[in-house]
mmCIF file of the N, C-alpha and C atoms, coordinates in Angstrom:
data_MODEL
# 
_entry.id   MODEL 
# 
loop_
_atom_site.group_PDB 
_atom_site.id 
_atom_site.type_symbol 
_atom_site.label_atom_id 
_atom_site.label_alt_id 
_atom_site.label_comp_id 
_atom_site.label_asym_id 
_atom_site.label_entity_id 
_atom_site.label_seq_id 
_atom_site.pdbx_PDB_ins_code 
_atom_site.Cartn_x 
_atom_site.Cartn_y 
_atom_site.Cartn_z 
_atom_site.occupancy 
_atom_site.B_iso_or_equiv 
_atom_site.pdbx_formal_charge 
_atom_site.auth_seq_id 
_atom_site.auth_comp_id 
_atom_site.auth_asym_id 
_atom_site.auth_atom_id 
_atom_site.pdbx_PDB_model_num 
ATOM 1   N N  . MET A 1 1  ? -35.593 36.092 37.674 1.00 0.00 ? 1  MET A N  1 
ATOM 2   C CA . MET A 1 1  ? -35.973 37.037 38.498 1.00 0.00 ? 1  MET A CA 1 
ATOM 3   C C  . MET A 1 1  ? -35.630 38.452 37.531 1.00 0.00 ? 1  MET A C  1 
ATOM 4   N N  . LYS A 1 2  ? -36.360 39.308 38.382 1.00 0.00 ? 2  LYS A N  1 
ATOM 5   C CA . LYS A 1 2  ? -36.395 40.721 37.892 1.00 0.00 ? 2  LYS A CA 1 
ATOM 6   C C  . LYS A 1 2  ? -35.253 41.711 39.008 1.00 0.00 ? 2  LYS A C  1 
ATOM 7   N N  . PHE A 1 3  ? -33.954 42.238 38.138 1.00 0.00 ? 3  PHE A N  1 
ATOM 8   C CA . PHE A 1 3  ? -33.897 43.238 38.900 1.00 0.00 ? 3  PHE A CA 1 
ATOM 9   C C  . PHE A 1 3  ? -33.941 45.225 38.059 1.00 0.00 ? 3  PHE A C  1 
ATOM 10  N N  . LYS A 1 4  ? -34.125 45.350 39.352 1.00 0.00 ? 4  LYS A N  1 
ATOM 11  C CA . LYS A 1 4  ? -33.329 47.210 38.947 1.00 0.00 ? 4  LYS A CA 1 
ATOM 12  C C  . LYS A 1 4  ? -32.180 47.660 38.945 1.00 0.00 ? 4  LYS A C  1 
ATOM 13  N N  . ALA A 1 5  ? -31.687 48.672 37.738 1.00 0.00 ? 5  ALA A N  1 
ATOM 14  C CA . ALA A 1 5  ? -30.564 49.265 37.561 1.00 0.00 ? 5  ALA A CA 1 
ATOM 15  C C  . ALA A 1 5  ? -31.240 50.655 37.792 1.00 0.00 ? 5  ALA A C  1 
ATOM 16  N N  . GLU A 1 6  ? -29.894 51.417 38.270 1.00 0.00 ? 6  GLU A N  1 
ATOM 17  C CA . GLU A 1 6  ? -29.864 53.014 38.719 1.00 0.00 ? 6  GLU A CA 1 
ATOM 18  C C  . GLU A 1 6  ? -28.887 53.558 37.943 1.00 0.00 ? 6  GLU A C  1 
ATOM 19  N N  . ILE A 1 7  ? -28.632 53.889 37.305 1.00 0.00 ? 7  ILE A N  1 
ATOM 20  C CA . ILE A 1 7  ? -27.409 54.509 36.013 1.00 0.00 ? 7  ILE A CA 1 
ATOM 21  C C  . ILE A 1 7  ? -27.439 56.122 36.208 1.00 0.00 ? 7  ILE A C  1 
ATOM 22  N N  . ASP A 1 8  ? -25.908 56.400 36.260 1.00 0.00 ? 8  ASP A N  1 
ATOM 23  C CA . ASP A 1 8  ? -26.099 57.731 36.477 1.00 0.00 ? 8  ASP A CA 1 
ATOM 24  C C  . ASP A 1 8  ? -25.186 58.541 35.564 1.00 0.00 ? 8  ASP A C  1 
ATOM 25  N N  . VAL A 1 9  ? -25.398 59.332 34.617 1.00 0.00 ? 9  VAL A N  1 
ATOM 26  C CA . VAL A 1 9  ? -24.125 58.902 33.266 1.00 0.00 ? 9  VAL A CA 1 
ATOM 27  C C  . VAL A 1 9  ? -23.754 60.757 33.222 1.00 0.00 ? 9  VAL A C  1 
ATOM 28  N N  . MET A 1 10 ? -22.739 61.229 33.617 1.00 0.00 ? 10 MET A N  1 
ATOM 29  C CA . MET A 1 10 ? -22.178 62.197 33.258 1.00 0.00 ? 10 MET A CA 1 
ATOM 30  C C  . MET A 1 10 ? -21.147 63.024 32.544 1.00 0.00 ? 10 MET A C  1 
ATOM 31  N N  . PRO A 1 11 ? -21.109 64.418 32.565 1.00 0.00 ? 11 PRO A N  1 
ATOM 32  C CA . PRO A 1 11 ? -19.934 64.662 31.064 1.00 0.00 ? 11 PRO A CA 1 
ATOM 33  C C  . PRO A 1 11 ? -18.671 64.174 31.699 1.00 0.00 ? 11 PRO A C  1 
ATOM 34  N N  . HIS A 1 12 ? -17.504 63.933 31.200 1.00 0.00 ? 12 HIS A N  1 
ATOM 35  C CA . HIS A 1 12 ? -16.113 63.785 31.515 1.00 0.00 ? 12 HIS A CA 1 
ATOM 36  C C  . HIS A 1 12 ? -15.968 64.957 32.218 1.00 0.00 ? 12 HIS A C  1 
ATOM 37  N N  . ASP A 1 13 ? -15.409 65.021 32.933 1.00 0.00 ? 13 ASP A N  1 
ATOM 38  C CA . ASP A 1 13 ? -14.558 66.273 34.045 1.00 0.00 ? 13 ASP A CA 1 
ATOM 39  C C  . ASP A 1 13 ? -14.424 66.487 32.821 1.00 0.00 ? 13 ASP A C  1 
ATOM 40  N N  . ALA A 1 14 ? -13.057 66.725 32.355 1.00 0.00 ? 14 ALA A N  1 
ATOM 41  C CA . ALA A 1 14 ? -12.203 67.627 31.276 1.00 0.00 ? 14 ALA A CA 1 
ATOM 42  C C  . ALA A 1 14 ? -12.683 68.189 30.217 1.00 0.00 ? 14 ALA A C  1 
ATOM 43  N N  . LEU A 1 15 ? -14.526 68.412 30.262 1.00 0.00 ? 15 LEU A N  1 
ATOM 44  C CA . LEU A 1 15 ? -15.259 68.583 29.475 1.00 0.00 ? 15 LEU A CA 1 
ATOM 45  C C  . LEU A 1 15 ? -16.089 69.452 29.609 1.00 0.00 ? 15 LEU A C  1 
ATOM 46  N N  . LEU A 1 16 ? -16.352 70.274 28.921 1.00 0.00 ? 16 LEU A N  1 
ATOM 47  C CA . LEU A 1 16 ? -17.002 71.546 29.215 1.00 0.00 ? 16 LEU A CA 1 
ATOM 48  C C  . LEU A 1 16 ? -18.632 71.138 29.318 1.00 0.00 ? 16 LEU A C  1 
ATOM 49  N N  . ASP A 1 17 ? -19.383 72.213 30.276 1.00 0.00 ? 17 ASP A N  1 
ATOM 50  C CA . ASP A 1 17 ? -20.554 71.470 30.435 1.00 0.00 ? 17 ASP A CA 1 
ATOM 51  C C  . ASP A 1 17 ? -21.778 72.460 30.593 1.00 0.00 ? 17 ASP A C  1 
ATOM 52  N N  . PRO A 1 18 ? -22.156 72.500 29.460 1.00 0.00 ? 18 PRO A N  1 
ATOM 53  C CA . PRO A 1 18 ? -22.508 74.339 29.291 1.00 0.00 ? 18 PRO A CA 1 
ATOM 54  C C  . PRO A 1 18 ? -23.990 74.614 30.409 1.00 0.00 ? 18 PRO A C  1 
ATOM 55  N N  . GLN A 1 19 ? -24.612 73.317 30.334 1.00 0.00 ? 19 GLN A N  1 
ATOM 56  C CA . GLN A 1 19 ? -25.669 73.503 31.120 1.00 0.00 ? 19 GLN A CA 1 
ATOM 57  C C  . GLN A 1 19 ? -25.583 73.363 32.698 1.00 0.00 ? 19 GLN A C  1 
ATOM 58  N N  . GLY A 1 20 ? -24.391 73.254 32.916 1.00 0.00 ? 20 GLY A N  1 
ATOM 59  C CA . GLY A 1 20 ? -23.728 73.034 34.583 1.00 0.00 ? 20 GLY A CA 1 
ATOM 60  C C  . GLY A 1 20 ? -23.659 74.360 34.794 1.00 0.00 ? 20 GLY A C  1 
ATOM 61  N N  . LYS A 1 21 ? -22.275 75.211 33.634 1.00 0.00 ? 21 LYS A N  1 
ATOM 62  C CA . LYS A 1 21 ? -22.014 75.869 33.650 1.00 0.00 ? 21 LYS A CA 1 
ATOM 63  C C  . LYS A 1 21 ? -23.158 77.152 33.975 1.00 0.00 ? 21 LYS A C  1 
ATOM 64  N N  . ALA A 1 22 ? -23.856 77.063 33.540 1.00 0.00 ? 22 ALA A N  1 
ATOM 65  C CA . ALA A 1 22 ? -25.640 78.117 33.267 1.00 0.00 ? 22 ALA A CA 1 
ATOM 66  C C  . ALA A 1 22 ? -26.133 78.204 34.968 1.00 0.00 ? 22 ALA A C  1 
ATOM 67  N N  . VAL A 1 23 ? -25.985 76.673 34.943 1.00 0.00 ? 23 VAL A N  1 
ATOM 68  C CA . VAL A 1 23 ? -27.090 76.849 36.054 1.00 0.00 ? 23 VAL A CA 1 
ATOM 69  C C  . VAL A 1 23 ? -25.729 77.376 37.567 1.00 0.00 ? 23 VAL A C  1 
ATOM 70  N N  . THR A 1 24 ? -24.245 77.264 37.622 1.00 0.00 ? 24 THR A N  1 
ATOM 71  C CA . THR A 1 24 ? -24.086 77.785 38.472 1.00 0.00 ? 24 THR A CA 1 
ATOM 72  C C  . THR A 1 24 ? -23.763 78.847 38.181 1.00 0.00 ? 24 THR A C  1 
ATOM 73  N N  . HIS A 1 25 ? -23.649 79.633 37.013 1.00 0.00 ? 25 HIS A N  1 
ATOM 74  C CA . HIS A 1 25 ? -24.080 81.394 37.011 1.00 0.00 ? 25 HIS A CA 1 
ATOM 75  C C  . HIS A 1 25 ? -25.256 81.631 37.809 1.00 0.00 ? 25 HIS A C  1 
ATOM 76  N N  . ALA A 1 26 ? -26.277 80.679 36.924 1.00 0.00 ? 26 ALA A N  1 
ATOM 77  C CA . ALA A 1 26 ? -27.402 81.228 37.972 1.00 0.00 ? 26 ALA A CA 1 
ATOM 78  C C  . ALA A 1 26 ? -27.950 81.571 39.371 1.00 0.00 ? 26 ALA A C  1 
ATOM 79  N N  . MET A 1 27 ? -26.573 80.091 39.990 1.00 0.00 ? 27 MET A N  1 
ATOM 80  C CA . MET A 1 27 ? -27.009 80.588 41.636 1.00 0.00 ? 27 MET A CA 1 
ATOM 81  C C  . MET A 1 27 ? -26.186 81.495 41.594 1.00 0.00 ? 27 MET A C  1 
ATOM 82  N N  . ALA A 1 28 ? -25.399 81.217 41.425 1.00 0.00 ? 28 ALA A N  1 
ATOM 83  C CA . ALA A 1 28 ? -24.838 83.486 41.544 1.00 0.00 ? 28 ALA A CA 1 
ATOM 84  C C  . ALA A 1 28 ? -25.346 84.695 41.700 1.00 0.00 ? 28 ALA A C  1 
ATOM 85  N N  . SER A 1 29 ? -26.959 84.308 41.003 1.00 0.00 ? 29 SER A N  1 
ATOM 86  C CA . SER A 1 29 ? -27.283 85.854 40.777 1.00 0.00 ? 29 SER A CA 1 
ATOM 87  C C  . SER A 1 29 ? -27.864 85.486 41.812 1.00 0.00 ? 29 SER A C  1 
ATOM 88  N N  . ILE A 1 30 ? -28.169 83.861 42.149 1.00 0.00 ? 30 ILE A N  1 
ATOM 89  C CA . ILE A 1 30 ? -29.470 84.057 43.171 1.00 0.00 ? 30 ILE A CA 1 
ATOM 90  C C  . ILE A 1 30 ? -29.039 84.773 44.595 1.00 0.00 ? 30 ILE A C  1 
ATOM 91  N N  . GLY A 1 31 ? -27.466 84.899 44.628 1.00 0.00 ? 31 GLY A N  1 
ATOM 92  C CA . GLY A 1 31 ? -26.922 84.989 45.779 1.00 0.00 ? 31 GLY A CA 1 
ATOM 93  C C  . GLY A 1 31 ? -26.230 84.121 46.141 1.00 0.00 ? 31 GLY A C  1 
ATOM 94  N N  . MET A 1 32 ? -25.605 83.049 45.931 1.00 0.00 ? 32 MET A N  1 
ATOM 95  C CA . MET A 1 32 ? -25.649 81.459 46.322 1.00 0.00 ? 32 MET A CA 1 
ATOM 96  C C  . MET A 1 32 ? -24.595 81.251 45.904 1.00 0.00 ? 32 MET A C  1 
ATOM 97  N N  . HIS A 1 33 ? -23.177 82.201 46.361 1.00 0.00 ? 33 HIS A N  1 
ATOM 98  C CA . HIS A 1 33 ? -21.933 82.004 45.831 1.00 0.00 ? 33 HIS A CA 1 
ATOM 99  C C  . HIS A 1 33 ? -21.478 81.030 46.353 1.00 0.00 ? 33 HIS A C  1 
ATOM 100 N N  . GLU A 1 34 ? -20.989 80.943 47.157 1.00 0.00 ? 34 GLU A N  1 
ATOM 101 C CA . GLU A 1 34 ? -21.166 79.354 47.639 1.00 0.00 ? 34 GLU A CA 1 
ATOM 102 C C  . GLU A 1 34 ? -20.792 77.866 46.777 1.00 0.00 ? 34 GLU A C  1 
ATOM 103 N N  . ILE A 1 35 ? -21.721 77.769 46.316 1.00 0.00 ? 35 ILE A N  1 
ATOM 104 C CA . ILE A 1 35 ? -22.605 76.356 45.188 1.00 0.00 ? 35 ILE A CA 1 
ATOM 105 C C  . ILE A 1 35 ? -21.367 76.976 43.845 1.00 0.00 ? 35 ILE A C  1 
ATOM 106 N N  . GLN A 1 36 ? -20.456 76.122 43.421 1.00 0.00 ? 36 GLN A N  1 
ATOM 107 C CA . GLN A 1 36 ? -20.202 75.944 42.533 1.00 0.00 ? 36 GLN A CA 1 
ATOM 108 C C  . GLN A 1 36 ? -19.406 74.648 42.150 1.00 0.00 ? 36 GLN A C  1 
ATOM 109 N N  . GLY A 1 37 ? -19.159 74.413 40.705 1.00 0.00 ? 37 GLY A N  1 
ATOM 110 C CA . GLY A 1 37 ? -18.539 73.512 39.412 1.00 0.00 ? 37 GLY A CA 1 
ATOM 111 C C  . GLY A 1 37 ? -20.116 72.840 39.033 1.00 0.00 ? 37 GLY A C  1 
ATOM 112 N N  . VAL A 1 38 ? -21.170 73.437 39.632 1.00 0.00 ? 38 VAL A N  1 
ATOM 113 C CA . VAL A 1 38 ? -21.895 72.158 38.807 1.00 0.00 ? 38 VAL A CA 1 
ATOM 114 C C  . VAL A 1 38 ? -21.762 71.501 37.997 1.00 0.00 ? 38 VAL A C  1 
ATOM 115 N N  . ARG A 1 39 ? -22.159 69.978 37.836 1.00 0.00 ? 39 ARG A N  1 
ATOM 116 C CA . ARG A 1 39 ? -22.072 69.172 36.530 1.00 0.00 ? 39 ARG A CA 1 
ATOM 117 C C  . ARG A 1 39 ? -23.740 68.565 36.910 1.00 0.00 ? 39 ARG A C  1 
ATOM 118 N N  . ILE A 1 40 ? -24.108 68.492 34.649 1.00 0.00 ? 40 ILE A N  1 
ATOM 119 C CA . ILE A 1 40 ? -25.541 68.053 34.965 1.00 0.00 ? 40 ILE A CA 1 
ATOM 120 C C  . ILE A 1 40 ? -25.596 67.044 33.813 1.00 0.00 ? 40 ILE A C  1 
ATOM 121 N N  . GLY A 1 41 ? -26.183 65.438 34.562 1.00 0.00 ? 41 GLY A N  1 
ATOM 122 C CA . GLY A 1 41 ? -26.458 64.966 33.606 1.00 0.00 ? 41 GLY A CA 1 
ATOM 123 C C  . GLY A 1 41 ? -27.810 64.096 33.534 1.00 0.00 ? 41 GLY A C  1 
ATOM 124 N N  . ARG A 1 42 ? -27.259 62.662 33.265 1.00 0.00 ? 42 ARG A N  1 
ATOM 125 C CA . ARG A 1 42 ? -28.622 61.818 33.365 1.00 0.00 ? 42 ARG A CA 1 
ATOM 126 C C  . ARG A 1 42 ? -28.587 60.678 34.924 1.00 0.00 ? 42 ARG A C  1 
ATOM 127 N N  . HIS A 1 43 ? -30.464 60.860 35.097 1.00 0.00 ? 43 HIS A N  1 
ATOM 128 C CA . HIS A 1 43 ? -30.041 59.530 36.255 1.00 0.00 ? 43 HIS A CA 1 
ATOM 129 C C  . HIS A 1 43 ? -31.278 58.632 35.306 1.00 0.00 ? 43 HIS A C  1 
ATOM 130 N N  . ILE A 1 44 ? -30.787 57.151 35.485 1.00 0.00 ? 44 ILE A N  1 
ATOM 131 C CA . ILE A 1 44 ? -31.685 56.528 34.356 1.00 0.00 ? 44 ILE A CA 1 
ATOM 132 C C  . ILE A 1 44 ? -32.284 55.217 35.163 1.00 0.00 ? 44 ILE A C  1 
ATOM 133 N N  . ARG A 1 45 ? -33.684 55.110 35.086 1.00 0.00 ? 45 ARG A N  1 
ATOM 134 C CA . ARG A 1 45 ? -33.410 53.851 35.761 1.00 0.00 ? 45 ARG A CA 1 
ATOM 135 C C  . ARG A 1 45 ? -35.202 52.680 35.455 1.00 0.00 ? 45 ARG A C  1 
ATOM 136 N N  . LEU A 1 46 ? -34.011 51.334 35.139 1.00 0.00 ? 46 LEU A N  1 
ATOM 137 C CA . LEU A 1 46 ? -34.760 50.405 34.082 1.00 0.00 ? 46 LEU A CA 1 
ATOM 138 C C  . LEU A 1 46 ? -34.848 48.806 35.243 1.00 0.00 ? 46 LEU A C  1 
ATOM 139 N N  . PHE A 1 47 ? -35.753 48.268 34.476 1.00 0.00 ? 47 PHE A N  1 
ATOM 140 C CA . PHE A 1 47 ? -35.442 46.959 35.163 1.00 0.00 ? 47 PHE A CA 1 
ATOM 141 C C  . PHE A 1 47 ? -35.256 45.876 34.228 1.00 0.00 ? 47 PHE A C  1 
ATOM 142 N N  . VAL A 1 48 ? -34.460 44.569 34.470 1.00 0.00 ? 48 VAL A N  1 
ATOM 143 C CA . VAL A 1 48 ? -34.076 43.749 33.574 1.00 0.00 ? 48 VAL A CA 1 
ATOM 144 C C  . VAL A 1 48 ? -34.141 42.433 34.567 1.00 0.00 ? 48 VAL A C  1 
ATOM 145 N N  . ASP A 1 49 ? -34.981 41.221 33.247 1.00 0.00 ? 49 ASP A N  1 
ATOM 146 C CA . ASP A 1 49 ? -35.630 39.930 33.474 1.00 0.00 ? 49 ASP A CA 1 
ATOM 147 C C  . ASP A 1 49 ? -34.724 39.270 33.312 1.00 0.00 ? 49 ASP A C  1 
ATOM 148 N N  . SER A 1 50 ? -34.238 38.827 34.593 1.00 0.00 ? 50 SER A N  1 
ATOM 149 C CA . SER A 1 50 ? -32.796 37.682 34.029 1.00 0.00 ? 50 SER A CA 1 
ATOM 150 C C  . SER A 1 50 ? -32.492 36.808 35.119 1.00 0.00 ? 50 SER A C  1 
ATOM 151 N N  . GLU A 1 51 ? -31.679 35.611 34.456 1.00 0.00 ? 51 GLU A N  1 
ATOM 152 C CA . GLU A 1 51 ? -31.488 34.640 35.575 1.00 0.00 ? 51 GLU A CA 1 
ATOM 153 C C  . GLU A 1 51 ? -30.863 34.881 37.087 1.00 0.00 ? 51 GLU A C  1 
ATOM 154 N N  . SER A 1 52 ? -29.530 35.768 37.006 1.00 0.00 ? 52 SER A N  1 
ATOM 155 C CA . SER A 1 52 ? -28.633 36.616 37.980 1.00 0.00 ? 52 SER A CA 1 
ATOM 156 C C  . SER A 1 52 ? -28.191 37.532 38.087 1.00 0.00 ? 52 SER A C  1 
ATOM 157 N N  . ILE A 1 53 ? -28.290 38.352 38.929 1.00 0.00 ? 53 ILE A N  1 
ATOM 158 C CA . ILE A 1 53 ? -27.470 39.108 38.854 1.00 0.00 ? 53 ILE A CA 1 
ATOM 159 C C  . ILE A 1 53 ? -26.941 39.476 38.357 1.00 0.00 ? 53 ILE A C  1 
ATOM 160 N N  . GLU A 1 54 ? -25.495 38.205 38.119 1.00 0.00 ? 54 GLU A N  1 
ATOM 161 C CA . GLU A 1 54 ? -24.600 39.269 37.435 1.00 0.00 ? 54 GLU A CA 1 
ATOM 162 C C  . GLU A 1 54 ? -24.627 39.384 35.488 1.00 0.00 ? 54 GLU A C  1 
ATOM 163 N N  . THR A 1 55 ? -25.994 38.097 35.293 1.00 0.00 ? 55 THR A N  1 
ATOM 164 C CA . THR A 1 55 ? -25.822 38.191 33.901 1.00 0.00 ? 55 THR A CA 1 
ATOM 165 C C  . THR A 1 55 ? -26.635 39.650 33.781 1.00 0.00 ? 55 THR A C  1 
ATOM 166 N N  . ALA A 1 56 ? -27.774 39.563 35.141 1.00 0.00 ? 56 ALA A N  1 
ATOM 167 C CA . ALA A 1 56 ? -28.506 40.914 34.671 1.00 0.00 ? 56 ALA A CA 1 
ATOM 168 C C  . ALA A 1 56 ? -27.417 42.416 34.537 1.00 0.00 ? 56 ALA A C  1 
ATOM 169 N N  . LYS A 1 57 ? -26.363 42.520 35.240 1.00 0.00 ? 57 LYS A N  1 
ATOM 170 C CA . LYS A 1 57 ? -24.889 43.369 35.245 1.00 0.00 ? 57 LYS A CA 1 
ATOM 171 C C  . LYS A 1 57 ? -24.700 43.533 34.387 1.00 0.00 ? 57 LYS A C  1 
ATOM 172 N N  . GLU A 1 58 ? -24.135 42.595 33.038 1.00 0.00 ? 58 GLU A N  1 
ATOM 173 C CA . GLU A 1 58 ? -23.790 42.244 31.807 1.00 0.00 ? 58 GLU A CA 1 
ATOM 174 C C  . GLU A 1 58 ? -24.560 42.954 31.029 1.00 0.00 ? 58 GLU A C  1 
ATOM 175 N N  . ARG A 1 59 ? -25.525 42.857 31.271 1.00 0.00 ? 59 ARG A N  1 
ATOM 176 C CA . ARG A 1 59 ? -26.925 43.406 30.356 1.00 0.00 ? 59 ARG A CA 1 
ATOM 177 C C  . ARG A 1 59 ? -27.425 45.387 30.104 1.00 0.00 ? 59 ARG A C  1 
ATOM 178 N N  . VAL A 1 60 ? -26.829 45.176 31.812 1.00 0.00 ? 60 VAL A N  1 
ATOM 179 C CA . VAL A 1 60 ? -26.984 46.382 32.030 1.00 0.00 ? 60 VAL A CA 1 
ATOM 180 C C  . VAL A 1 60 ? -25.715 47.694 31.249 1.00 0.00 ? 60 VAL A C  1 
ATOM 181 N N  . GLU A 1 61 ? -24.829 46.926 31.693 1.00 0.00 ? 61 GLU A N  1 
ATOM 182 C CA . GLU A 1 61 ? -23.422 46.952 31.481 1.00 0.00 ? 61 GLU A CA 1 
ATOM 183 C C  . GLU A 1 61 ? -23.103 47.475 29.531 1.00 0.00 ? 61 GLU A C  1 
ATOM 184 N N  . GLU A 1 62 ? -23.951 46.747 28.731 1.00 0.00 ? 62 GLU A N  1 
ATOM 185 C CA . GLU A 1 62 ? -23.986 46.205 27.196 1.00 0.00 ? 62 GLU A CA 1 
ATOM 186 C C  . GLU A 1 62 ? -24.978 47.837 26.550 1.00 0.00 ? 62 GLU A C  1 
ATOM 187 N N  . ALA A 1 63 ? -26.510 47.710 28.090 1.00 0.00 ? 63 ALA A N  1 
ATOM 188 C CA . ALA A 1 63 ? -26.937 49.026 27.472 1.00 0.00 ? 63 ALA A CA 1 
ATOM 189 C C  . ALA A 1 63 ? -26.188 50.237 27.754 1.00 0.00 ? 63 ALA A C  1 
ATOM 190 N N  . CYS A 1 64 ? -25.434 50.452 28.153 1.00 0.00 ? 64 CYS A N  1 
ATOM 191 C CA . CYS A 1 64 ? -24.369 51.451 28.691 1.00 0.00 ? 64 CYS A CA 1 
ATOM 192 C C  . CYS A 1 64 ? -24.139 52.376 27.775 1.00 0.00 ? 64 CYS A C  1 
ATOM 193 N N  . LYS A 1 65 ? -22.894 50.810 27.694 1.00 0.00 ? 65 LYS A N  1 
ATOM 194 C CA . LYS A 1 65 ? -22.322 51.137 25.887 1.00 0.00 ? 65 LYS A CA 1 
ATOM 195 C C  . LYS A 1 65 ? -22.860 51.225 24.859 1.00 0.00 ? 65 LYS A C  1 
ATOM 196 N N  . ASN A 1 66 ? -23.851 50.787 24.358 1.00 0.00 ? 66 ASN A N  1 
ATOM 197 C CA . ASN A 1 66 ? -24.487 50.504 23.277 1.00 0.00 ? 66 ASN A CA 1 
ATOM 198 C C  . ASN A 1 66 ? -25.645 51.472 23.245 1.00 0.00 ? 66 ASN A C  1 
ATOM 199 N N  . MET A 1 67 ? -25.752 52.691 23.956 1.00 0.00 ? 67 MET A N  1 
ATOM 200 C CA . MET A 1 67 ? -27.112 53.046 24.211 1.00 0.00 ? 67 MET A CA 1 
ATOM 201 C C  . MET A 1 67 ? -26.708 54.130 25.266 1.00 0.00 ? 67 MET A C  1 
ATOM 202 N N  . LEU A 1 68 ? -27.296 53.989 26.419 1.00 0.00 ? 68 LEU A N  1 
ATOM 203 C CA . LEU A 1 68 ? -27.537 55.353 27.229 1.00 0.00 ? 68 LEU A CA 1 
ATOM 204 C C  . LEU A 1 68 ? -26.310 56.273 27.706 1.00 0.00 ? 68 LEU A C  1 
ATOM 205 N N  . ALA A 1 69 ? -24.979 55.647 27.165 1.00 0.00 ? 69 ALA A N  1 
ATOM 206 C CA . ALA A 1 69 ? -23.752 57.197 27.493 1.00 0.00 ? 69 ALA A CA 1 
ATOM 207 C C  . ALA A 1 69 ? -22.671 56.942 26.101 1.00 0.00 ? 69 ALA A C  1 
ATOM 208 N N  . ASN A 1 70 ? -22.289 58.301 25.689 1.00 0.00 ? 70 ASN A N  1 
ATOM 209 C CA . ASN A 1 70 ? -21.378 58.012 24.531 1.00 0.00 ? 70 ASN A CA 1 
ATOM 210 C C  . ASN A 1 70 ? -20.436 58.262 25.249 1.00 0.00 ? 70 ASN A C  1 
ATOM 211 N N  . ALA A 1 71 ? -19.562 57.328 25.277 1.00 0.00 ? 71 ALA A N  1 
ATOM 212 C CA . ALA A 1 71 ? -18.116 56.785 25.854 1.00 0.00 ? 71 ALA A CA 1 
ATOM 213 C C  . ALA A 1 71 ? -17.154 58.084 25.256 1.00 0.00 ? 71 ALA A C  1 
ATOM 214 N N  . ILE A 1 72 ? -17.203 58.720 24.701 1.00 0.00 ? 72 ILE A N  1 
ATOM 215 C CA . ILE A 1 72 ? -16.412 60.077 23.884 1.00 0.00 ? 72 ILE A CA 1 
ATOM 216 C C  . ILE A 1 72 ? -16.143 60.925 24.903 1.00 0.00 ? 72 ILE A C  1 
ATOM 217 N N  . MET A 1 73 ? -17.902 61.276 25.521 1.00 0.00 ? 73 MET A N  1 
ATOM 218 C CA . MET A 1 73 ? -18.171 61.975 26.249 1.00 0.00 ? 73 MET A CA 1 
ATOM 219 C C  . MET A 1 73 ? -18.467 61.958 27.804 1.00 0.00 ? 73 MET A C  1 
ATOM 220 N N  . GLU A 1 74 ? -18.793 60.791 27.767 1.00 0.00 ? 74 GLU A N  1 
ATOM 221 C CA . GLU A 1 74 ? -19.767 60.557 29.028 1.00 0.00 ? 74 GLU A CA 1 
ATOM 222 C C  . GLU A 1 74 ? -19.222 59.994 29.352 1.00 0.00 ? 74 GLU A C  1 
ATOM 223 N N  . SER A 1 75 ? -19.408 59.676 31.148 1.00 0.00 ? 75 SER A N  1 
ATOM 224 C CA . SER A 1 75 ? -18.872 58.631 31.793 1.00 0.00 ? 75 SER A CA 1 
ATOM 225 C C  . SER A 1 75 ? -20.161 58.087 32.551 1.00 0.00 ? 75 SER A C  1 
ATOM 226 N N  . TYR A 1 76 ? -20.133 56.536 32.878 1.00 0.00 ? 76 TYR A N  1 
ATOM 227 C CA . TYR A 1 76 ? -21.555 56.241 33.853 1.00 0.00 ? 76 TYR A CA 1 
ATOM 228 C C  . TYR A 1 76 ? -20.924 54.939 35.391 1.00 0.00 ? 76 TYR A C  1 
ATOM 229 N N  . THR A 1 77 ? -21.589 55.501 36.246 1.00 0.00 ? 77 THR A N  1 
ATOM 230 C CA . THR A 1 77 ? -21.407 54.019 36.704 1.00 0.00 ? 77 THR A CA 1 
ATOM 231 C C  . THR A 1 77 ? -23.249 53.588 37.158 1.00 0.00 ? 77 THR A C  1 
ATOM 232 N N  . TYR A 1 78 ? -23.232 52.469 37.863 1.00 0.00 ? 78 TYR A N  1 
ATOM 233 C CA . TYR A 1 78 ? -24.217 51.876 37.810 1.00 0.00 ? 78 TYR A CA 1 
ATOM 234 C C  . TYR A 1 78 ? -24.631 51.100 39.503 1.00 0.00 ? 78 TYR A C  1 
ATOM 235 N N  . THR A 1 79 ? -25.591 50.981 39.796 1.00 0.00 ? 79 THR A N  1 
ATOM 236 C CA . THR A 1 79 ? -25.967 49.981 40.506 1.00 0.00 ? 79 THR A CA 1 
ATOM 237 C C  . THR A 1 79 ? -26.819 48.741 40.280 1.00 0.00 ? 79 THR A C  1 
ATOM 238 N N  . VAL A 1 80 ? -26.789 47.656 40.457 1.00 0.00 ? 80 VAL A N  1 
ATOM 239 C CA . VAL A 1 80 ? -28.323 46.918 39.763 1.00 0.00 ? 80 VAL A CA 1 
ATOM 240 C C  . VAL A 1 80 ? -28.717 46.023 41.256 1.00 0.00 ? 80 VAL A C  1 
ATOM 241 N N  . GLU A 1 81 ? -30.346 45.814 41.599 1.00 0.00 ? 81 GLU A N  1 
ATOM 242 C CA . GLU A 1 81 ? -30.329 44.844 42.680 1.00 0.00 ? 81 GLU A CA 1 
ATOM 243 C C  . GLU A 1 81 ? -31.700 43.868 42.914 1.00 0.00 ? 81 GLU A C  1 
ATOM 244 N N  . ALA A 1 82 ? -31.781 43.143 43.223 1.00 0.00 ? 82 ALA A N  1 
ATOM 245 C CA . ALA A 1 82 ? -33.156 41.929 43.487 1.00 0.00 ? 82 ALA A CA 1 
ATOM 246 C C  . ALA A 1 82 ? -34.132 43.201 43.665 1.00 0.00 ? 82 ALA A C  1 
ATOM 247 N N  . VAL A 1 83 ? -35.459 43.083 42.979 1.00 0.00 ? 83 VAL A N  1 
ATOM 248 C CA . VAL A 1 83 ? -36.761 43.567 43.233 1.00 0.00 ? 83 VAL A CA 1 
ATOM 249 C C  . VAL A 1 83 ? -37.507 42.431 43.570 1.00 0.00 ? 83 VAL A C  1 
# 
């Protein structure tokens, strides 16, 4: 079976996010003062060939831990669904 994973990787809340801070300041400079606390991360979509959704989730978890996210600086969430 084929499964689709949607993964969001974000910097930990305790860490400075220079991109997010720059966007927050840019929003204020164009008059959008009500927008604050911007955090910028990554969205990743991938497909997994697997016999079950449980095995697909295990593979996505492994990919996140080993390559897609830096556990020291980032957290991640994901969903997996059959396609």
